[in-house]
N, C-alpha and C positions, 0 to 999 in steps of 0.2 A: 693550315693543315698540319697534323703532328709529323714531326720528322721521326723516322724509325730509328731506335736506338738499341734494338736487340737483334743478335746474330742468330743463326739458324739452330745451333745447339742449345742455346738459351731458351729459344721458343719451343723446341722440342721436349726438353726436359720440363717445361712449364706444362705443356699438353699432358705430358705422362703423369705428373703430379696431380693435375686438375681432373683427369679421368680417374685416377685411384681414389681422390677425395670423393668424387661423385659416386663412385662404385660403393663406397662405405655407406654414404647418405642413402643410395637408392635400394641397396640390399637390407637396410635396416640394422647393419652391424652396430651403428651408433644411433642413438635416439635422443628426444628431447631437445634442450636448447643448444647442445653440442652438435647435434645434427643440422640445426638451422645455421649455425654458425659456419661449420664446415661446407655446407652448401653454398654460403655466400662467398667464403674464401676461395672455393673451387671455381665459381663462376667468375671472379674476378681474375683469378690467376689464368683462366682460359681466355678471358676478354683481352688481358695485356698480351698473351701469345699470338691471338689472331690479328690484333692491331699491330704488333711488332714494336710496341711503344710502352715502357714502364716509366710512369711519372715519378717514381721513387729514385730513378737515376739521374734526372734532372738536375736538382740542386747540387749534385756532387759531379756533375758533367762527366758521368760516366756512360760508356756505351760498350756492349760486346758485339757490335755490328762491325764486320770488316768492310773497309771501303773498296 
């Protein structure tokens, strides 16, 4: 099982960023390959926020979660 390494503020910021990216994608403000890339990035950011786990934190032994 993945051990959570993200705090509430970190997760909230990621959700806000993800929703903003998806809004740009959904409203057609960006199009083409950039739209696809932003959609994938937004989905990845949202997934890490929902799981509370960021794999990029692992090699650096970093955590924003308070014990």
